[in-house]
MITOR-931572 format. One record per residue (C-alpha): residue number from 0; residue in one letter; x, y, z. Coordinates in pm, 1 decimal. Layout:
# MITOR-931572
{atom NUM, "A", {X, Y, Z}}
...
This chain:
# MITOR-931572
{atom 0, "M", {0.0, 0.0, 0.0}}
{atom 1, "N", {292.9, 236.9, 53.3}}
{atom 2, "A", {392.3, 191.4, -309.7}}
{atom 3, "T", {36.7, 234.6, -436.8}}
{atom 4, "L", {-21.9, 558.6, -250.1}}
{atom 5, "K", {318.4, 692.5, -353.5}}
{atom 6, "E", {237.0, 625.5, -718.2}}
{atom 7, "R", {-97.4, 806.1, -689.0}}
{atom 8, "A", {52.6, 1102.2, -503.7}}
{atom 9, "D", {344.2, 1150.1, -740.0}}
{atom 10, "K", {101.1, 1193.2, -1028.6}}
{atom 11, "V", {-74.6, 1490.5, -870.3}}
{atom 12, "F", {169.4, 1672.0, -638.9}}
{atom 13, "M", {433.7, 1927.0, -729.7}}
{atom 14, "A", {775.4, 1787.4, -644.9}}
{atom 15, "T", {851.5, 2029.3, -361.2}}
{atom 16, "Y", {941.5, 1757.7, -110.2}}
{atom 17, "G", {1201.5, 1483.7, -114.6}}
{atom 18, "R", {968.5, 1225.9, 37.3}}
{atom 19, "Y", {1055.7, 883.2, 169.6}}
{atom 20, "P", {858.4, 602.1, 0.5}}
{atom 21, "V", {623.0, 547.7, 293.9}}
{atom 22, "A", {269.4, 664.7, 364.0}}
{atom 23, "M", {182.6, 724.2, 729.6}}
{atom 24, "V", {-170.9, 623.8, 820.6}}
{atom 25, "K", {-187.0, 626.2, 1201.3}}
{atom 26, "G", {-11.0, 786.2, 1496.1}}
{atom 27, "E", {-24.3, 712.8, 1865.2}}
{atom 28, "G", {205.5, 869.2, 2123.6}}
{atom 29, "C", {562.4, 853.3, 1995.4}}
{atom 30, "R", {476.9, 594.6, 1730.8}}
{atom 31, "L", {371.0, 614.5, 1367.3}}
{atom 32, "F", {239.6, 335.3, 1145.1}}
{atom 33, "D", {267.2, 322.1, 768.1}}
{atom 34, "A", {28.6, 179.9, 510.3}}
{atom 35, "D", {211.3, -154.2, 512.6}}
{atom 36, "G", {172.6, -185.8, 888.4}}
{atom 37, "K", {532.0, -103.4, 983.7}}
{atom 38, "E", {581.4, 76.9, 1315.7}}
{atom 39, "Y", {822.4, 366.8, 1371.4}}
{atom 40, "L", {944.6, 551.4, 1679.1}}
{atom 41, "D", {915.2, 915.7, 1578.8}}
{atom 42, "F", {1213.5, 1121.8, 1692.6}}
{atom 43, "L", {1127.2, 1407.4, 1456.6}}
{atom 44, "S", {764.9, 1468.7, 1565.7}}
{atom 45, "G", {658.7, 1631.2, 1240.5}}
{atom 46, "I", {970.9, 1851.8, 1262.3}}
{atom 47, "A", {897.2, 1975.5, 1615.7}}
{atom 48, "V", {520.0, 1999.4, 1561.5}}
{atom 49, "C", {371.7, 1707.6, 1757.4}}
{atom 50, "G", {507.8, 1813.5, 2094.6}}
{atom 51, "L", {271.0, 1584.0, 2281.4}}
{atom 52, "G", {311.5, 1304.3, 2033.0}}
{atom 53, "H", {50.6, 1182.2, 1790.5}}
{atom 54, "C", {-320.3, 1204.6, 1872.7}}
{atom 55, "H", {-270.7, 1304.3, 2235.2}}
{atom 56, "P", {-598.9, 1231.6, 2418.8}}
{atom 57, "A", {-634.3, 1587.0, 2556.1}}
{atom 58, "V", {-586.5, 1740.7, 2212.3}}
{atom 59, "V", {-818.7, 1492.3, 2041.9}}
{atom 60, "A", {-1092.4, 1551.6, 2300.8}}
{atom 61, "A", {-1062.9, 1930.1, 2271.7}}
{atom 62, "V", {-1083.3, 1918.3, 1892.1}}
{atom 63, "R", {-1386.0, 1688.7, 1898.3}}
{atom 64, "R", {-1571.1, 1917.4, 2138.8}}
{atom 65, "Q", {-1490.0, 2230.0, 1939.0}}
{atom 66, "V", {-1576.5, 2081.6, 1599.8}}
{atom 67, "A", {-1921.4, 2000.6, 1734.9}}
{atom 68, "D", {-1974.4, 2360.6, 1852.1}}
{atom 69, "L", {-1805.0, 2598.7, 1609.9}}
{atom 70, "V", {-1554.3, 2532.5, 1331.8}}
{atom 71, "H", {-1489.7, 2879.3, 1193.3}}
{atom 72, "V", {-1595.0, 3241.7, 1196.1}}
{atom 73, "S", {-1396.6, 3534.0, 1065.8}}
{atom 74, "N", {-1184.3, 3755.6, 1286.3}}
{atom 75, "L", {-1458.9, 4016.9, 1262.9}}
{atom 76, "Y", {-1594.2, 3838.7, 1570.9}}
{atom 77, "Y", {-1453.4, 3720.0, 1903.9}}
{atom 78, "T", {-1430.2, 3354.3, 2002.6}}
{atom 79, "L", {-1362.2, 3192.8, 2338.4}}
{atom 80, "P", {-1084.6, 2944.6, 2236.5}}
{atom 81, "Q", {-886.0, 3222.9, 2068.5}}
{atom 82, "T", {-920.1, 3456.7, 2365.1}}
{atom 83, "E", {-824.9, 3187.6, 2615.7}}
{atom 84, "L", {-515.5, 3096.5, 2414.6}}
{atom 85, "A", {-401.1, 3457.9, 2387.4}}
{atom 86, "E", {-449.4, 3501.7, 2761.5}}
{atom 87, "K", {-232.8, 3198.3, 2834.5}}
{atom 88, "L", {45.7, 3314.3, 2603.8}}
{atom 89, "V", {49.4, 3662.4, 2757.3}}
{atom 90, "A", {37.7, 3524.3, 3112.5}}
{atom 91, "N", {336.4, 3299.3, 3047.1}}
{atom 92, "S", {556.9, 3532.9, 2844.8}}
{atom 93, "F", {708.7, 3881.7, 2830.6}}
{atom 94, "A", {441.2, 3994.0, 2583.9}}
{atom 95, "D", {127.3, 4202.7, 2618.3}}
{atom 96, "K", {-42.1, 4134.0, 2283.8}}
{atom 97, "V", {-82.5, 3841.7, 2041.7}}
{atom 98, "F", {-156.1, 3802.8, 1670.7}}
{atom 99, "F", {-261.0, 3460.0, 1541.0}}
{atom 100, "C", {-187.5, 3315.5, 1197.1}}
{atom 101, "N", {-132.2, 2967.7, 1050.7}}
{atom 102, "S", {240.2, 2895.2, 1031.8}}
{atom 103, "G", {588.6, 2997.9, 1134.7}}
{atom 104, "A", {652.8, 3179.7, 808.2}}
{atom 105, "E", {333.2, 3380.7, 855.2}}
{atom 106, "A", {430.1, 3461.3, 1212.8}}
{atom 107, "N", {768.9, 3588.0, 1094.3}}
{atom 108, "E", {604.0, 3787.0, 816.2}}
{atom 109, "A", {385.6, 3950.1, 1081.9}}
{atom 110, "A", {690.9, 4025.1, 1297.0}}
{atom 111, "I", {874.6, 4182.1, 1001.8}}
{atom 112, "K", {573.7, 4398.2, 918.0}}
{atom 113, "L", {524.0, 4502.4, 1280.3}}
{atom 114, "A", {890.7, 4595.5, 1325.6}}
{atom 115, "R", {875.2, 4815.3, 1016.8}}
{atom 116, "K", {535.8, 4965.0, 1103.6}}
{atom 117, "A", {641.6, 5050.3, 1459.9}}
{atom 118, "S", {963.9, 5216.3, 1341.6}}
{atom 119, "A", {1026.5, 5551.5, 1178.7}}
{atom 120, "P", {960.5, 5543.4, 800.7}}
{atom 121, "E", {1329.7, 5553.0, 716.0}}
{atom 122, "R", {1401.1, 5249.9, 936.8}}
{atom 123, "Y", {1306.1, 4930.2, 756.7}}
{atom 124, "E", {1612.0, 4701.6, 743.4}}
{atom 125, "I", {1633.2, 4384.4, 949.1}}
{atom 126, "I", {1955.3, 4202.9, 1031.3}}
{atom 127, "S", {1943.3, 3826.0, 1078.4}}
{atom 128, "L", {2221.2, 3571.2, 1119.0}}
{atom 129, "E", {2402.6, 3344.7, 879.4}}
{atom 130, "G", {2273.0, 2990.0, 916.1}}
{atom 131, "S", {1926.7, 3107.3, 1014.7}}
{atom 132, "F", {1596.2, 2984.0, 876.0}}
{atom 133, "H", {1281.2, 3195.2, 899.1}}
{atom 134, "G", {1035.6, 3057.6, 642.8}}
{atom 135, "R", {946.7, 3002.9, 278.4}}
{atom 136, "T", {765.5, 3322.4, 179.7}}
{atom 137, "L", {973.2, 3571.3, -18.0}}
{atom 138, "A", {1029.4, 3802.5, 279.6}}
{atom 139, "T", {1115.5, 3523.1, 520.1}}
{atom 140, "V", {1340.6, 3358.9, 262.0}}
{atom 141, "A", {1516.4, 3693.6, 227.1}}
{atom 142, "A", {1556.9, 3702.2, 605.4}}
{atom 143, "T", {1696.4, 3346.8, 603.4}}
{atom 144, "G", {2073.5, 3343.9, 624.0}}
{atom 145, "Q", {2130.1, 3046.5, 393.7}}
{atom 146, "T", {2184.9, 3130.4, 27.8}}
{atom 147, "R", {2069.7, 2787.1, -91.1}}
{atom 148, "F", {1713.8, 2890.8, -7.6}}
{atom 149, "H", {1749.3, 3205.7, -219.0}}
{atom 150, "Q", {1855.5, 3032.0, -537.2}}
{atom 151, "G", {1606.4, 3064.5, -820.5}}
{atom 152, "F", {1399.0, 3328.9, -642.4}}
{atom 153, "E", {1623.6, 3631.1, -688.5}}
{atom 154, "P", {1612.1, 3921.2, -666.4}}
{atom 155, "M", {1534.8, 3895.1, -298.8}}
{atom 156, "P", {1312.9, 4161.6, -138.9}}
{atom 157, "A", {1520.3, 4453.0, -13.7}}
{atom 158, "G", {1580.0, 4533.1, 350.6}}
{atom 159, "F", {1758.3, 4225.0, 485.1}}
{atom 160, "Q", {2120.0, 4167.5, 587.6}}
{atom 161, "H", {2287.3, 3857.5, 729.9}}
{atom 162, "A", {2553.6, 3890.3, 998.0}}
{atom 163, "P", {2826.0, 3627.8, 1050.0}}
{atom 164, "F", {2719.9, 3387.9, 1324.4}}
{atom 165, "G", {2882.7, 3455.2, 1660.0}}
{atom 166, "D", {3060.8, 3775.9, 1555.2}}
{atom 167, "L", {2911.2, 4054.2, 1765.0}}
{atom 168, "A", {3153.3, 4316.6, 1632.4}}
{atom 169, "A", {3058.2, 4237.1, 1272.8}}
{atom 170, "L", {2691.0, 4260.7, 1364.6}}
{atom 171, "E", {2746.0, 4600.2, 1525.6}}
{atom 172, "R", {2921.2, 4729.0, 1213.2}}
{atom 173, "M", {2618.3, 4634.7, 1002.5}}
{atom 174, "I", {2378.5, 4851.3, 1204.3}}
{atom 175, "R", {2297.9, 5176.5, 1026.4}}
{atom 176, "S", {2032.7, 5447.3, 1025.3}}
{atom 177, "A", {1792.9, 5230.9, 820.3}}
{atom 178, "T", {1807.2, 4935.9, 1062.3}}
{atom 179, "C", {1491.7, 4870.6, 1265.2}}
{atom 180, "A", {1538.9, 4522.5, 1413.6}}
{atom 181, "I", {1759.7, 4220.1, 1466.9}}
{atom 182, "L", {1597.3, 3880.8, 1406.7}}
{atom 183, "C", {1741.9, 3556.7, 1540.7}}
{atom 184, "E", {1660.9, 3211.6, 1672.8}}
{atom 185, "P", {1785.0, 3129.9, 2026.0}}
{atom 186, "L", {1889.0, 2799.8, 1868.8}}
{atom 187, "Q", {1920.0, 2750.9, 1494.6}}
{atom 188, "G", {1723.5, 2434.6, 1422.6}}
{atom 189, "E", {1754.6, 2415.3, 1044.2}}
{atom 190, "G", {2102.2, 2561.7, 1077.8}}
{atom 191, "G", {2237.7, 2245.1, 1237.7}}
{atom 192, "V", {2087.3, 2251.2, 1590.0}}
{atom 193, "R", {2322.6, 2536.6, 1679.5}}
{atom 194, "P", {2250.6, 2725.6, 2004.4}}
{atom 195, "L", {2339.0, 3092.1, 2033.7}}
{atom 196, "P", {2574.8, 3130.9, 2332.4}}
{atom 197, "P", {2407.7, 3328.4, 2616.3}}
{atom 198, "D", {2676.3, 3598.7, 2610.0}}
{atom 199, "Y", {2628.9, 3643.1, 2235.5}}
{atom 200, "L", {2252.8, 3667.4, 2277.0}}
{atom 201, "K", {2293.8, 3922.3, 2556.0}}
{atom 202, "G", {2529.3, 4119.4, 2333.9}}
{atom 203, "I", {2262.9, 4128.7, 2063.2}}
{atom 204, "R", {2009.4, 4252.0, 2319.8}}
{atom 205, "D", {2251.1, 4525.4, 2428.6}}
{atom 206, "L", {2306.6, 4633.2, 2067.6}}
{atom 207, "C", {1931.4, 4663.8, 2019.2}}
{atom 208, "D", {1895.8, 4872.6, 2334.6}}
{atom 209, "E", {2188.3, 5098.5, 2245.4}}
{atom 210, "N", {2062.0, 5160.9, 1891.8}}
{atom 211, "G", {1686.5, 5174.4, 1948.1}}
{atom 212, "L", {1621.1, 4849.3, 1759.1}}
{atom 213, "F", {1361.6, 4580.5, 1817.1}}
{atom 214, "L", {1487.2, 4235.1, 1907.6}}
{atom 215, "I", {1281.2, 3961.2, 1741.1}}
{atom 216, "F", {1315.9, 3601.9, 1856.5}}
{atom 217, "D", {1205.4, 3335.7, 1611.0}}
{atom 218, "E", {1094.6, 3058.3, 1847.9}}
{atom 219, "V", {896.8, 2872.1, 1584.9}}
{atom 220, "Q", {1102.3, 2556.9, 1641.3}}
{atom 221, "T", {1239.0, 2620.8, 1990.6}}
{atom 222, "G", {915.7, 2738.0, 2152.3}}
{atom 223, "V", {643.8, 2553.2, 2340.7}}
{atom 224, "G", {857.4, 2322.9, 2549.6}}
{atom 225, "H", {1108.4, 2146.7, 2327.7}}
{atom 226, "T", {1409.0, 2313.5, 2490.7}}
{atom 227, "G", {1291.8, 2234.1, 2844.3}}
{atom 228, "T", {1126.0, 2568.9, 2915.9}}
{atom 229, "L", {813.5, 2704.1, 2751.6}}
{atom 230, "F", {1033.7, 2933.9, 2541.2}}
{atom 231, "A", {1405.0, 2883.9, 2487.1}}
{atom 232, "H", {1499.1, 3241.1, 2580.9}}
{atom 233, "Q", {1360.1, 3187.9, 2930.8}}
{atom 234, "Q", {1669.2, 2988.2, 3022.7}}
{atom 235, "L", {1910.9, 3225.8, 2851.3}}
{atom 236, "G", {1851.1, 3542.9, 3049.9}}
{atom 237, "V", {1745.5, 3757.5, 2752.9}}
{atom 238, "E", {1398.0, 3877.3, 2656.4}}
{atom 239, "P", {1292.4, 3991.8, 2308.2}}
{atom 240, "D", {1054.0, 4269.4, 2209.5}}
{atom 241, "I", {874.2, 4049.5, 1955.4}}
{atom 242, "M", {852.8, 3668.7, 1939.7}}
{atom 243, "T", {715.7, 3424.2, 1686.7}}
{atom 244, "L", {572.6, 3078.0, 1752.9}}
{atom 245, "A", {417.0, 2796.4, 1550.0}}
{atom 246, "K", {500.2, 2423.8, 1514.2}}
{atom 247, "A", {427.2, 2266.2, 1856.0}}
{atom 248, "L", {177.8, 2533.9, 1959.9}}
{atom 249, "G", {-120.7, 2357.1, 1803.4}}
{atom 250, "G", {-48.9, 2006.2, 1927.5}}
{atom 251, "G", {-27.3, 1892.5, 1565.1}}
{atom 252, "L", {-272.4, 2138.7, 1408.2}}
{atom 253, "P", {-155.4, 2440.4, 1204.4}}
{atom 254, "I", {-125.5, 2763.7, 1401.4}}
{atom 255, "G", {124.8, 3046.4, 1430.1}}
{atom 256, "A", {149.4, 3337.4, 1670.3}}
{atom 257, "M", {335.2, 3666.1, 1688.7}}
{atom 258, "L", {371.1, 3818.8, 2034.5}}
{atom 259, "A", {489.3, 4170.2, 2122.4}}
{atom 260, "R", {510.7, 4431.4, 2392.2}}
{atom 261, "Q", {226.9, 4682.6, 2401.4}}
{atom 262, "H", {421.6, 4988.2, 2283.7}}
{atom 263, "I", {518.6, 4798.5, 1968.2}}
{atom 264, "A", {193.1, 4609.5, 1914.2}}
{atom 265, "Q", {-8.0, 4931.5, 1906.8}}
{atom 266, "A", {139.7, 5003.1, 1562.8}}
{atom 267, "F", {-94.8, 4738.6, 1422.9}}
{atom 268, "T", {-440.9, 4886.6, 1377.0}}
{atom 269, "P", {-747.5, 4755.9, 1186.8}}
{atom 270, "G", {-649.9, 4696.1, 825.5}}
{atom 271, "T", {-271.9, 4688.1, 875.8}}
{atom 272, "H", {-248.6, 4310.0, 902.3}}
{atom 273, "A", {-486.1, 4013.4, 905.9}}
{atom 274, "S", {-529.2, 3638.5, 859.1}}
{atom 275, "T", {-850.0, 3469.1, 745.8}}
{atom 276, "F", {-787.1, 3146.3, 935.1}}
{atom 277, "G", {-563.3, 3289.3, 1208.4}}
{atom 278, "G", {-683.5, 3185.8, 1552.9}}
{atom 279, "N", {-941.3, 2944.4, 1413.3}}
{atom 280, "P", {-1155.2, 2804.3, 1700.2}}
{atom 281, "V", {-1060.2, 2440.9, 1634.8}}
{atom 282, "V", {-684.7, 2494.1, 1623.5}}
{atom 283, "C", {-703.5, 2724.2, 1925.3}}
{atom 284, "A", {-890.8, 2455.7, 2117.2}}
{atom 285, "A", {-611.1, 2213.5, 2031.0}}
{atom 286, "A", {-348.0, 2468.4, 2133.0}}
{atom 287, "N", {-521.5, 2534.6, 2463.7}}
{atom 288, "A", {-522.8, 2163.2, 2544.5}}
{atom 289, "S", {-159.5, 2132.9, 2442.6}}
{atom 290, "L", {-47.0, 2432.7, 2650.1}}
{atom 291, "D", {-244.6, 2319.1, 2954.3}}
{atom 292, "T", {-68.9, 1982.8, 2940.2}}
{atom 293, "I", {277.7, 2130.7, 2894.0}}
{atom 294, "L", {228.9, 2386.2, 3172.2}}
{atom 295, "A", {109.3, 2126.0, 3423.6}}
{atom 296, "D", {330.2, 2083.6, 3729.6}}
{atom 297, "G", {640.8, 1880.6, 3660.6}}
{atom 298, "F", {595.9, 1841.7, 3285.3}}
{atom 299, "L", {874.1, 2074.5, 3170.9}}
{atom 300, "Q", {1102.2, 1955.5, 3451.3}}
{atom 301, "S", {1059.7, 1603.4, 3316.8}}
{atom 302, "T", {1140.1, 1732.0, 2967.5}}
{atom 303, "R", {1463.9, 1886.5, 3092.2}}
{atom 304, "E", {1563.8, 1567.9, 3273.9}}
{atom 305, "K", {1502.8, 1351.3, 2967.8}}
{atom 306, "G", {1687.8, 1602.2, 2752.7}}
{atom 307, "E", {1992.4, 1591.8, 2981.3}}
{atom 308, "Y", {1983.7, 1213.5, 2978.8}}
{atom 309, "F", {1957.1, 1200.7, 2598.8}}
{atom 310, "R", {2228.5, 1458.4, 2538.1}}
{atom 311, "A", {2475.1, 1288.7, 2773.5}}
{atom 312, "A", {2418.9, 958.3, 2595.6}}
{atom 313, "L", {2465.8, 1121.3, 2253.7}}
{atom 314, "Q", {2789.2, 1278.6, 2373.0}}
{atom 315, "K", {2918.8, 937.2, 2480.7}}
{atom 316, "L", {2820.6, 800.2, 2142.2}}
{atom 317, "A", {3004.0, 1085.0, 1969.2}}
{atom 318, "A", {3320.9, 999.2, 2161.5}}
{atom 319, "R", {3321.2, 653.0, 2003.1}}
{atom 320, "F", {3356.5, 802.5, 1653.7}}
{atom 321, "P", {3597.9, 1095.8, 1693.9}}
{atom 322, "G", {3691.5, 1105.7, 1326.9}}
{atom 323, "Q", {3331.5, 1127.1, 1211.1}}
{atom 324, "I", {3134.9, 1295.0, 1493.6}}
{atom 325, "A", {3240.7, 1621.6, 1655.6}}
{atom 326, "T", {2992.7, 1667.8, 1940.5}}
{atom 327, "A", {2634.5, 1658.7, 2062.4}}
{atom 328, "R", {2457.2, 1989.6, 2118.5}}
{atom 329, "G", {2117.4, 2146.5, 2167.6}}
{atom 330, "M", {1872.0, 2226.5, 2442.5}}
{atom 331, "G", {1618.1, 2004.0, 2615.2}}
{atom 332, "L", {1475.5, 1754.9, 2368.3}}
{atom 333, "L", {1590.5, 1952.6, 2063.4}}
{atom 334, "L", {1927.8, 1790.4, 2005.3}}
{atom 335, "G", {2182.3, 1739.9, 1732.0}}
{atom 336, "L", {2471.5, 1503.4, 1670.3}}
{atom 337, "V", {2721.7, 1716.3, 1479.8}}
{atom 338, "F", {2947.0, 1545.5, 1226.2}}
{atom 339, "T", {3297.3, 1626.6, 1118.7}}
{atom 340, "E", {3356.5, 1704.0, 752.9}}
{atom 341, "A", {3463.9, 1342.8, 704.2}}
{atom 342, "G", {3150.4, 1202.3, 863.9}}
{atom 343, "A", {2893.2, 1438.8, 717.0}}
{atom 344, "A", {2885.9, 1261.8, 379.1}}
{atom 345, "Q", {2713.5, 966.1, 544.5}}
{atom 346, "G", {2436.1, 1169.1, 711.2}}
{atom 347, "G", {2165.9, 1077.8, 463.5}}
{atom 348, "E", {2263.5, 712.2, 466.4}}
{atom 349, "I", {2239.2, 702.5, 844.8}}
{atom 350, "V", {1889.7, 853.8, 837.4}}
{atom 351, "A", {1779.2, 593.6, 581.4}}
{atom 352, "K", {1924.4, 303.4, 780.3}}
{atom 353, "M", {1757.2, 428.6, 1097.4}}
{atom 354, "M", {1428.6, 443.5, 911.8}}
{atom 355, "E", {1474.2, 83.3, 799.9}}
{atom 356, "R", {1507.4, -5.3, 1168.2}}
{atom 357, "G", {1191.6, 186.8, 1254.4}}
{atom 358, "F", {1328.7, 519.8, 1382.3}}
{atom 359, "L", {1254.5, 859.6, 1230.1}}
{atom 360, "I", {1520.6, 1133.2, 1247.8}}
{atom 361, "N", {1665.6, 1371.5, 990.4}}
{atom 362, "F", {1990.3, 1530.0, 876.7}}
{atom 363, "T", {1997.0, 1908.1, 868.7}}
{atom 364, "A", {2227.2, 2176.0, 725.6}}
{atom 365, "G", {2454.1, 1903.6, 587.9}}
{atom 366, "I", {2615.2, 1871.7, 929.4}}
{atom 367, "A", {2391.7, 1731.7, 1204.3}}
{atom 368, "L", {2151.9, 1451.8, 1280.8}}
{atom 369, "R", {1850.7, 1618.7, 1441.7}}
{atom 370, "F", {1644.8, 1461.5, 1719.1}}
{atom 371, "V", {1317.2, 1627.8, 1819.0}}
{atom 372, "P", {1109.7, 1356.3, 1988.2}}
{atom 373, "P", {771.1, 1434.2, 2138.2}}
{atom 374, "L", {798.6, 1573.6, 2490.2}}
{atom 375, "I", {620.9, 1263.8, 2620.0}}
{atom 376, "V", {902.8, 1033.9, 2503.8}}
{atom 377, "S", {1020.9, 790.7, 2769.6}}
{atom 378, "K", {1377.4, 709.1, 2867.6}}
{atom 379, "A", {1308.0, 353.4, 2751.4}}
{atom 380, "E", {1219.8, 486.2, 2404.1}}
{atom 381, "I", {1531.2, 704.3, 2404.9}}
{atom 382, "D", {1736.3, 394.2, 2489.7}}
{atom 383, "L", {1584.2, 208.0, 2194.2}}
{atom 384, "L", {1685.5, 491.4, 1961.9}}
{atom 385, "L", {2036.8, 505.7, 2106.9}}
{atom 386, "A", {2091.4, 131.6, 2067.6}}
{atom 387, "A", {1980.2, 139.0, 1704.3}}
{atom 388, "L", {2187.4, 448.7, 1632.1}}
{atom 389, "A", {2499.3, 292.1, 1781.2}}
{atom 390, "E", {2453.9, -8.1, 1553.0}}
{atom 391, "V", {2401.7, 206.1, 1244.9}}
{atom 392, "L", {2698.5, 432.7, 1315.4}}
{atom 393, "A", {2924.4, 131.8, 1369.4}}
{atom 394, "E", {2799.5, -21.5, 1045.0}}
{atom 395, "V", {2834.9, 293.5, 836.0}}
{atom 396, "F", {3164.6, 420.4, 966.7}}
{atom 397, "A", {3331.5, 79.3, 976.9}}
{atom 398, "A", {3240.5, 5.8, 616.2}}
{atom 399, "P", {3510.4, 73.7, 353.9}}
{atom 400, "R", {3455.4, 387.0, 143.8}}
């Protein structure tokens, strides 16, 4: 059945994805099942989307209740699920106001527009970092600091610069009278699971304060628990002025959010920005259930403990292959196994062999295996992944090339 569905799909879809030849038909907890009945432990969770795993009972129940009551109305009217979700985000963050949309790219688009709208007319440029990833729309691709995403879509929209990663002096030199904001991820997920050092992040905050710039944190991948706190910046000692969320916020359903302080948010007035489906009652009901679960006593502490356990084990595994693996890095349960130049060529092969064994991971930025299991993953499931990975690494790196 995998082959049959693949054949049907390939006839009708644009080839924008490099898909594996499997069709997923059911999910439960940390497990997925394909059309041929094969079971997988999912250590990618829809690329950081299914934070509570697949079909979490609280999310499923909330969606069922909401679908029976109200599926959609426009944002010309208020709804209870949307209001409750905004209240929770404000209560648990630095922000005063929220804008809802449908994806991380849309959230970053909203942040870019707000930063420009809240600045003087001559201030419109945004500086982001090399290695960053901010979305697939033209503006967010322009903000992305990886030229491979620009290719074929030039000329890029004006108003974006990319500073060398980790070089605060170079970033400072790029600030000019037209600059309005600095945009960065506390940890670059698509950039190879690369955390920004706390001192570097604080330096960026200081530059924003000294130059009257807005600091925008893209927490689309790092937000909503994966790093061990609700938002990654909460353990780094730096607060932004604007923050974007998506991925895990909806418990598997599509939602994005842009949060900001009041003095910035007031620049958005009726007609300046909008989203037809943003804050849809059903997805907000799912997000409320997801947030309530994540914010329950002990949940994030458990996430941090499992993340520390997983990272320590990955670091031990890295030490067994010093010529091919450089280190393990990340935060919480958003982790990467970083390869040396010699080892990186086998990244795709390792992902494929892990999939054959029933484990889903991916290889990002041509340098790191990425692990983003659901926050409900158990240590026993982590141990299963580690055992399989050790076997695959030994097989791949011992084989003659």
